[in-house]
C-alpha positions in Angstrom: 0.0 0.0 0.0 1.3 3.4 -1.0 1.2 6.0 1.9 2.6 9.0 -0.1 1.0 9.9 -3.4 2.8 12.3 -5.7 0.7 14.0 -8.4 1.8 15.8 -11.6 -0.3 18.9 -12.2 -0.7 19.6 -16.0 -2.7 16.9 -17.7 -3.2 15.0 -14.4 -5.2 17.3 -12.1 -6.1 20.0 -14.6 -6.3 20.4 -18.3 -4.1 23.4 -19.1 -4.2 22.9 -22.9 -5.7 26.3 -23.8 -3.5 28.4 -21.5 -0.2 26.7 -22.3 -0.7 26.6 -26.1 -1.8 30.3 -26.1 1.3 31.2 -24.1 3.6 29.2 -26.3 2.1 30.8 -29.4 2.5 34.2 -27.9 6.2 33.5 -27.2 6.8 32.1 -30.7 5.2 35.1 -32.3 7.9 37.2 -30.7 10.4 35.2 -32.9 8.1 35.7 -35.9 7.0 32.1 -35.8 3.3 31.7 -36.5 1.5 28.5 -35.5 -1.7 27.8 -37.4 -2.9 24.8 -35.4 -2.3 25.1 -31.7 -2.7 21.3 -31.3 0.9 21.2 -32.6 1.9 22.8 -29.3 0.5 20.0 -27.1 4.0 18.6 -26.8 4.8 21.6 -24.6 2.4 20.3 -21.9 4.5 18.4 -19.3 8.2 18.9 -19.9 10.3 21.9 -18.9 9.6 24.8 -21.3 13.1 25.6 -22.3 13.7 22.0 -23.3 10.7 22.1 -25.6 11.6 25.4 -27.2 15.1 24.1 -28.0 13.8 20.7 -29.1 10.9 21.6 -31.3 12.0 25.0 -32.6 15.8 24.5 -32.7 16.5 27.4 -30.3 19.8 27.7 -28.6 19.9 28.0 -24.8 19.8 31.8 -24.7 16.9 32.1 -27.1 15.1 29.3 -25.2 15.4 31.4 -22.0 14.1 34.4 -23.8 11.2 32.4 -25.2 10.4 31.3 -21.6 10.3 34.9 -20.5 7.9 35.8 -23.3 5.8 32.7 -22.4 5.5 34.0 -18.8 4.4 37.5 -20.0 1.2 35.9 -21.2 0.9 32.9 -18.9 1.4 34.8 -15.7 -1.5 37.1 -16.4 -4.0 35.3 -18.6 -2.8 31.8 -19.6 -2.6 30.5 -16.0 -6.4 30.7 -15.7 -7.2 29.3 -19.2 -7.3 26.0 -17.4 -10.0 23.5 -16.3 -10.0 20.9 -13.6 -10.7 17.4 -14.6 -14.1 16.1 -13.2 -13.7 14.0 -10.1 -10.3 15.4 -8.9 -11.6 17.0 -5.6 -13.3 13.6 -4.8 -10.1 11.7 -5.6 -8.0 13.9 -3.4 -10.5 13.9 -0.6 -10.8 10.1 -0.7 -7.0 9.8 -0.5 -6.7 12.4 2.3 -9.4 10.8 4.4 -7.5 7.4 4.1 -4.7 9.0 6.1 -2.2 9.2 3.3 0.0 12.1 2.4 -0.4 14.0 -0.9 2.2 16.1 -2.6 2.5 17.9 -5.9 5.5 17.1 -8.1 5.3 19.4 -11.2 7.8 21.0 -13.6 5.7 24.2 -13.4 7.3 26.9 -11.3 6.1 26.9 -7.7 4.5 30.3 -7.8 2.3 29.3 -10.7 1.5 25.8 -9.2 0.4 27.4 -5.9 -1.8 29.9 -7.7 -3.5 27.1 -9.7 -4.1 24.9 -6.7 -5.6 27.9 -4.9 -7.7 28.9 -7.9 -9.3 25.4 -7.9 -9.6 25.1 -4.1 -7.2 22.2 -4.0 -4.5 23.5 -1.7 -6.1 22.0 1.5 -5.4 18.5 0.2 -1.6 18.9 -0.2 1.0 18.2 2.5 3.7 19.7 0.2 3.9 21.4 -3.1 6.9 20.2 -5.0 7.6 22.3 -8.1 10.2 23.9 -10.3 12.0 27.2 -9.9 11.6 30.2 -12.0 15.3 30.3 -12.9 15.3 26.8 -14.4 17.8 25.5 -11.8 15.2 22.9 -10.8 12.9 22.1 -13.8 13.4 18.4 -14.8 10.8 16.1 -13.3 13.4 13.8 -11.7 14.9 16.8 -9.9 11.5 18.0 -8.7 10.7 14.5 -7.4 14.0 14.3 -5.6 13.4 17.7 -4.0 9.9 16.6 -3.0 11.0 13.4 -1.4 13.6 15.2 0.6 11.1 17.7 1.9 8.6 15.0 2.8 11.4 13.2 4.7 10.9 9.9 2.8 13.0 7.0 4.0 11.1 4.1 2.4 10.5 4.7 -1.3 8.4 1.6 -1.6 5.6 3.6 0.2 5.6 6.3 -2.6 3.9 6.3 -6.0 4.1 9.0 -8.7 0.9 9.7 -10.8 1.2 11.5 -14.1 0.2 11.6 -17.8 3.5 12.0 -19.7 6.7 10.0 -20.1 8.6 12.7 -18.1 6.5 11.7 -15.0 7.3 8.0 -15.4 11.0 8.5 -16.2 11.3 10.9 -13.2 9.8 8.3 -10.9 12.1 5.6 -12.3 15.1 7.7 -11.8 14.1 8.1 -8.2 13.4 4.5 -7.6 9.6 5.0 -7.3 6.6 3.1 -8.7 4.4 5.1 -11.0 0.8 5.2 -12.3 0.4 6.5 -15.8 -3.0 8.1 -16.6 -4.6 8.0 -20.0 -7.0 11.0 -19.6 -4.2 13.5 -20.0 -1.8 14.2 -22.8 0.1 11.0 -23.0 -1.0 7.8 -24.7 -0.6 4.1 -23.7 2.5 3.6 -25.9 4.3 6.6 -24.5 3.6 5.5 -20.9 4.5 1.8 -21.5 7.7 2.8 -23.3 8.7 5.0 -20.4 8.2 2.1 -18.0 5.1 2.9 -16.1 4.5 0.4 -13.3 0.7 0.7 -13.8 -1.5 2.4 -16.3 -5.1 3.5 -15.6 -7.8 5.0 -17.9 -9.9 7.1 -15.5 -9.9 9.0 -12.3 -12.2 6.4 -10.9 -9.6 3.8 -11.7 -7.1 5.6 -9.6 -9.4 5.5 -6.6 -10.0 1.8 -7.1 -6.3 1.1 -7.5 -5.2 2.9 -4.4 
């Protein structure tokens, strides 16, 4: 039985598709790059932003940092609230909390944004710790965020911990920290992605998470 549950944010607790893609499009426009179909930008949901700007648009590190700055100009004011919570998330967190287990966030989103999003949706009360990235990119990769989170939770027995997320970064980050993982199919990753990353378990719905735990 897992006594500490780590949750990804984007694509796992909330659907941030509109806000993230609008923010990325805004940033790319600053480089005179126009995106016709914003679904092309779904790959930005999950991994560290700078990595995605460099990978998908061939930017060097300096341009990647500038793109992240532009992204935040839009996201910090508007994009952060172009977001919806998946149905059943409050019930899921409430059920886990009432069972006496600890709940923590483990997201590659900067902490100040993660906190605002949880507060916006009234979810803060369920979390024992909010593990997140830093604004200066010094802690942005999921594995590093998970390591930071485990340290702050004082975890000594990793067999008691499970990471829940929708993308391969969540699964790989869990694997790198010696944790089991649950990949969810209602977010932005598909079964092949999660299986290839080495997910311990894969579930289809939020109800499946409750049944599993």
